[in-house]
N, C-alpha and C positions, 0 to 999 in steps of 0.2 A: 212669446210673439216679438218680433223686432220692432222697436219704436222708432219711427222716422222723425228725424229733427226738421225744423222749420227750413234751414238751408244746409246743404252739404251732405255729407255721409251720416248714416244713423250712428248714434252713440254706440250701439251695440257692436257694430263693425270696428269702430275705433278701438273699443275695449278688447275685442277678439284679437286684433292685430298686436296691440300693446302688450297683452298677456303672453302671446306667442313669443314676442321678442324678449321679453323679460325671462321667460322660462328658458329660451334658447341660450341667452347670455349666462344665466345661472348654471346651466349644464356645461357649457364650454369652459367655465372657470376650472372645474375639476379636472379637465382633460390635460391641463398643463402639469399636473401632479402625477409623475410616473413612478411606478413601482420599482425599486432599485433592483438591478440585475447583478447577481454574484456567480462567480465561476464555482463549479463543483469543488467542494472542499474548502471554499472559503466563506461558508455561512457565518462563521463567528465575526465577521466584519460587518453584519447587518446593522447592529446599533449605530455604528459610525455613519453608514450610508443612509440610515434613516435621519440622522442629524443634518446631513446634507440636503435632504428633501424638506427639512422643516420650514425654510424661508418659503418655498413655494406653497406648502400647505397653509401657512399663515396667510400669505397673499390671497389664497383661495377663500379661506374662512372669512377674512375681513371683507373681501369684496362681495361675497355671497350675501352677508349681512347688509352691506351698503346697497346692493341692488334691491334687496328685500325692503329696505327703507324707502328707496325710490318707488318701488311698487305700491307700498302702502299710501305714499303721498300722492302718486298719480291716481289711484283709485279713489282717494278721498276727493281729489278735485273733480273727477269725472262723475261722482255721485251727485254733484250740484250742477252739473252742466244741463241745460234743458234743450239747447240746439248748438249746432256747429256752423262754421263757415269755412271758406277756403283758406283764410289766413291761420286759423287754429288747426286745421288739418296739417298744413305744411310745417307748422311749428312743432306739432306733435312728431312728424316724421324726422325732423332734425333732432329732436329730443331723443327719440328711439335710436338714432344713428349714434349718439354719444353714449347711450346705454350699451349698444352692442359692441362698441369699441373697447369697453372696459376689459373683456378677457385679454386683449393684447396688452394693455398697459399693466394690468395685473401680472401677467406672465413675465413681462420685462422687469418689473420690480422684484418678483419672486426669484429671478435668476440673478439679479444684481441689486441685492438689498442694501448695499452699502454705497451704491453710486448716486449721487445727488440728482444727476440727470434722470435716471430711472424713476426716482421718487417724485421728481418735478412733473415728469409727464403723467405719471399716475395722478397726482393732485390736479393737474391741469384738465384731465379728462373729467374728474369729478366736479371741479369748478364749473366747466362748460355745462355739463348735465345740470347742475343745480341752478344755474342762471337761466337756462333754457326753460326749466319747470317753473321757476319764478316768473318768467316772461309770459308764459302761457297764463298763469294765474292773473297776472296784472291785465293782460289783454282780455280775458274772459270777463273780469270784473269791470273793466273800464269801456274802451272803445267798442269791443266786441258784443258787450252786453249778452253774454252767453249763459250766465248764472240765473237761477230762479230769482224772480224779482224780490222775494221776500227773505232772501238770504241775509244773515245778520253781518253788518259790515265789520264787526269785530272779529268774526271768523276768518275774513279776507285778510284783515291786518295781521292776525295771529299766525295764519298760514304763511303769509309772506315771511314774517320774521323767523318762523321755524325752517322754512326752506333755505333762507339766507345764512342761517347759522353754519351749515355744511361748507358753503363756499369760503366764508370767512376763515374757518378753521384749516381748510385745505390750503388756502393762500399762505397762512402762517406756517403751515407744515412744509410747504415748497420752499419758502424762504429759509426756514430752520434747517432744512436738509443739507445746506452748504456749510452749516456750521456743526451739526450733530445729526447725522443720519438716524442714530437710534431714537433720539427724542422726536424726530419727525414722524418715524414710523409709530411711536407710541400715540401721538396725536391722531394719527390715522386710525389706530385701532380703537381709540376711545370715541371717535366720533359716532359710528353707528350705534354704540352702547347708549350715548346721551339720547339719541333718537327713541330708543326704546322706552325711556322715562316718560310717562304720560305728561303732557304740558297743556297749556291753555287751549290750544286748537283741538285737542282731543275732547274736551268738555263740549265745545259747540258741535263736534262731529257727531258724538253720541246723541245729542239732542236732536240733531237732524235726522239721524236714522230713526229714532222714536217718532218723529213727526211724519216720516215718509211712509 
């Protein structure tokens, strides 16, 4: 049964739209990775052509994990939301806009992996997405008062620190891209892996799920 919030859209409808955007963005990512075409009799050149596709596949795999990280974080945030309001709904739409634009910036970086501008655009997309998610958290916990009243303040603080870890790293990667594109890409690859390591916020989240 759909639960109606005190103000605004029901949380269920927000989750449904968000999950659809996340799924669509993750699907679009793979469409930029094309199967190499070879003329008849030139099949021996397939290994070299596959190497040409490798940067695009790397951009896909890295971005898929990054979108997955955002989906987990967004889900964790909505788990504690007890109601919504107009400001939260619009902030969520802008956040989803940033997420849905990632296939473009990932495709750009996959095609031009050595170009600092391509890496910078990719990093800026993720910085904006991270800051919008952080803004939602701060609004819901502060002025909006959208969270459950008994939520542990340490969970909010830990969640904020974890969200901001990504934008900080991507800012460093964007600046580093003009000196060493390879090291910049390495930072981008490592970032979603860092989020897979359980942290302080995971302990509060698991406790919250057990109480719910």
